[in-house]
C-alpha positions in Angstrom: 21.4 -42.2 16.4 19.2 -39.4 17.6 20.0 -35.8 16.9 21.5 -34.1 19.9 19.1 -31.1 19.6 16.0 -33.2 19.5 14.2 -31.9 22.6 12.1 -35.1 23.3 11.7 -35.4 27.0 11.5 -39.2 27.0 14.4 -41.5 27.8 15.8 -43.5 24.9 14.8 -47.0 26.2 16.3 -48.8 23.2 19.7 -47.3 23.8 19.6 -48.1 27.5 18.6 -51.7 26.8 21.2 -52.1 24.1 23.9 -50.6 26.3 23.0 -52.9 29.1 22.9 -56.0 26.9 26.3 -55.0 25.2 27.9 -54.4 28.6 26.8 -57.7 30.0 28.1 -59.6 26.9 31.4 -57.8 26.9 31.8 -58.3 30.7 31.1 -62.0 30.3 33.5 -62.6 27.4 36.3 -60.3 28.4 38.3 -63.0 30.2 38.3 -65.1 27.1 39.4 -62.4 24.7 43.0 -62.9 25.9 43.9 -65.9 23.8 46.8 -67.9 25.4 46.8 -70.3 22.5 46.2 -73.4 24.6 42.5 -73.9 24.5 39.7 -72.8 22.1 38.4 -69.6 23.5 35.1 -69.7 21.4 33.9 -72.8 23.3 34.4 -71.1 26.7 33.0 -67.8 25.6 29.9 -69.5 24.2 29.4 -71.3 27.5 29.9 -68.1 29.5 27.4 -66.2 27.3 24.8 -69.1 27.5 25.1 -69.2 31.3 24.7 -65.4 31.5 21.6 -65.3 29.3 20.0 -68.4 30.7 20.6 -67.7 34.4 20.0 -64.0 34.1 16.7 -64.5 32.2 17.7 -62.3 29.3 15.1 -62.1 26.5 15.4 -60.2 23.2 12.1 -59.4 21.5 12.4 -58.0 18.0 9.9 -55.6 16.4 8.9 -58.5 14.1 8.2 -60.8 17.1 6.0 -58.0 18.6 4.0 -57.8 15.4 3.6 -61.5 15.2 2.5 -61.6 18.9 0.0 -58.8 18.4 1.8 -56.5 20.8 1.8 -52.7 20.2 4.7 -51.4 18.2 7.4 -49.3 19.9 8.7 -46.0 18.5 12.3 -45.2 17.7 13.0 -44.5 21.4 11.5 -47.8 22.5 8.1 -46.6 23.9 4.6 -47.8 23.0 1.9 -45.2 22.3 0.2 -46.3 25.5 3.3 -45.7 27.6 3.8 -42.3 26.0 0.2 -41.4 26.8 0.5 -42.5 30.5 3.7 -40.4 30.9 2.1 -37.4 29.3 -0.9 -37.7 31.5 1.3 -37.8 34.6 3.3 -34.8 33.4 0.2 -32.8 32.7 -1.3 -33.7 36.1 1.9 -32.5 37.8 1.9 -29.3 35.8 -1.7 -28.5 36.6 -1.6 -29.5 40.2 -2.1 -26.3 42.4 0.9 -25.2 44.4 0.4 -24.9 48.1 2.5 -22.7 50.3 2.7 -22.6 54.1 3.6 -19.2 55.6 4.3 -19.2 59.3 2.4 -16.7 61.5 5.3 -15.7 63.6 8.9 -15.2 62.3 11.3 -17.8 63.6 13.5 -16.7 66.5 17.2 -17.1 66.3 19.1 -18.4 69.4 21.1 -15.1 69.6 18.0 -12.8 69.5 16.6 -11.6 72.8 13.4 -13.3 73.8 
């Protein structure tokens, strides 16, 4: 778990993905966790999870699978070095973009002021 005082500006993508995956799994198996003793809950839970993952197109790619596929490694927050560079470039561009202000020539008139 990351230190609360770590001032990294990036979103923790690994945590977001893990939270989403966990929530989906728990949502899918929740109805089967109440065992009424009549039917084996494992069979139905497994079927519900399979349908969820298959129909939803879920895919889990481990760090080892990324290495074997020749994909760039992700850091502890789930970002590749290229993604970090792109985000930093965008942030730097936004910070260095000149500000433009429009100052009206005449002050606005209010409905109650005499014309």
